[in-house]
Every structure is written in C-alpha cells, then in structure tokens.
N, C-alpha and C positions, 0 to 999 in steps of 0.2 A: 354434120354439126360438130363444131370444135368445142370440146369440153374445156372449161377454164383451167382445170388441172393440167391439161396437155399443152397449154399456151406457154411459150417462153418468150421473154423480151428479145432474145437474140434472134428469133425468127423474123423479126421485122427490122429491115435495114433501109437506109436512105438510098434511093435509086434515082437516076436522071429523069425519069418520067413523073416523079412526084412533084407536086406544086409546093411553093413556099408555104402556103396555108396548111397543107397536109403535114408537112414536116413540123411546122410550129405547133400544130395541135397535138402531135404525137410526142414531140421532144421540145418543150419550151426552152430548154437550155441551149438550143441552137440560135437563139435570138442574137447573142453576142457575135456569132460568126457572120450572120447576115448584116449586122450593123457595121462590122469591120469592112465589108465589101461595098458599103454605100459610097465611100469616097471614090473608090476606083470606078464605080458605075456612074458616078456623077449625080446620083439621086437616091432616095430611099427605096431600096428594093421591096421592102414590105408594103410600101405605099403604092408603088407603080407596077409591081409584077407579082402580087400576092397569089393570083390565080394561074400563073404560068408555070409550066414544068421547068425544072432546073436546067435541062438541056437547052430550052429556048432562052431562058434568062442568061445563061452563060454566053450563048451566041449573040444575043441582042446587045449585051453590055461589054462584050469582049473579055469575059472572065475565063480563067482556066478551070474547066469543069472538073478535071481529075483532082486538082488541088482543093477546090471548093468541097467536093464530095469527101475527100480525106479529112478536111477540117471539121466538117459537119459530123462525120463518124467519130472523130476524136472527142468532140463535144458531148456526145451521148455515151461515151465510154465503151 
C-alpha cells in the first residue's frame, strides 16, 4: 500500500504505452498539445484515438513519438 505522504507527482511520467485518455485524466494541461497535433493527424486525436496508446497513435498518424512525448512532458512541467 502506498501512503499518500510517500506519493510524489514526479513519480508519474508520460510513457508510450499510456492512452490519450489516461494522460488527459492525469494531466488535463496536455489537451493543448493533443489539439496541436490534430492538424498533422488530419483529425481530432481525442475523438478518434482516445483509447489507444501513444505509440500506436504516433504510428497510425505518422507522428514523431519522441517529439510528442517531449511536448507532453513540457506541458506538465
């Protein structure tokens, strides 16, 4: 059991296996990053790929996964 006092926000980071929904639930400030990638993807990522892992989303829509991860990390500080 993890005690709340031992929990640190920095322990949780964005990983390629996380879905867009998981990321949005944990870090709502990432919404702007996903919206930025909608044009490149040609559709709304949050509408069409909400339940897909980032690795699948980047492959499916031809996005640079490393760049996407870096931008998401920057958004959460």
